[in-house]
N, C-alpha and C positions, 0 to 999 in steps of 0.2 A: 195603340197608346192613348188615342183620341176619346175613348170611352172612359179610361181613367180619369182624364180631366174635365169630362163633361159632368156638369149638375144633373140631379135625378129629374128626367124628363125636361131638361133644356134642349129648347129649339137650338136648331143649326144657325140661324141668324144671330140670335144672341150668345151663343157659344163663340163665333166670330167677332162679336165685338168686342167681348170680355178679353180675348188671348190675342188681338190685333196690335194693342202698345207692346206686347213682350217680344215681338217680332226684332224691334231695333236693336233694343239689348242682346237678344240672341245673335244678332248678325254682327254686332261689334265684338262680343265673345268669340266667335268664330272666326274672325279675322285676326285674332292673336295667334291663332294657329297656322295659318296661311303657309301652306311652302315656299319657300324663298328662290330666287332664279339661282342664287350659289350654290345651294343644295341640291339643286335638280342636276344643273350643270355638273356637280363633283360626282353625283351619283351615276349619270351617264357616263362620265369618263370611267369611273371604277367598274361598271358594268361592260363598257365596251373592252377595256384591258382585261379584267379576269377572265370575261367570255372567250376572247381571242386565245390568250393565253393556255386557257382550259381546253381549247378545240385543239390546240397543239398537241398537247400532251394526251388528249385521247387519239389523236392521229397516230401517236407515237406509240400509243398502247394497242392500236387496231395492228400495228405492223408487228410487234412482239411484246407481248404482254410483260415479259422479263424486264423491259428498259424501266418500267416504273419502279421496281423494286431495287434494281442493281445500279442504275445511274443516279450518283450523288452529286450534289450541289452543295458546297459547302458541307456541313454536318449531316444533313438529310437527304433523304431519298426522293426520287420525282413525286411519289405517291402523297407523300407529307404536302410537297407544294399544291397538288391538286386538293388537298383538302382546304388549305389557305386559301386557294383559288375561289373555291365554293362560298368560304365564308365572306369573303370579299365580295364576291357577285351579290350575295344575299343583302350584305350592308348596303350596297349599291341600289338595288332593287329597292330599299326601304327607304332611301332618300328620295326617291322620284314618287312623285305624287301620282294616286291611283284615280284614273279618270272614271272609272266605272263605279265609284262611289259618290253618292249626292249628300252634300253636307246638309 
């Protein structure tokens, strides 16, 4: 991306001098999307709860796989709940910040 912003035959020190003023505005813009501690905590709780309940369902399926299909809670069987727990787990993962991405 650096080559797109550079002028033709522009020296590196001239490029840095031209680009330096934009860092302050870029930093302010990136702070608009900073993850909040509330969303991080909520995501961690969702991941923990859905992961633990999903582990219980997987353990039950390891004992007897028919349990997921024939045991019903409410109007739905446990396989439906496993799918819902997977969606909740993914939503919780999305709420937590990714430490490998460098903004």
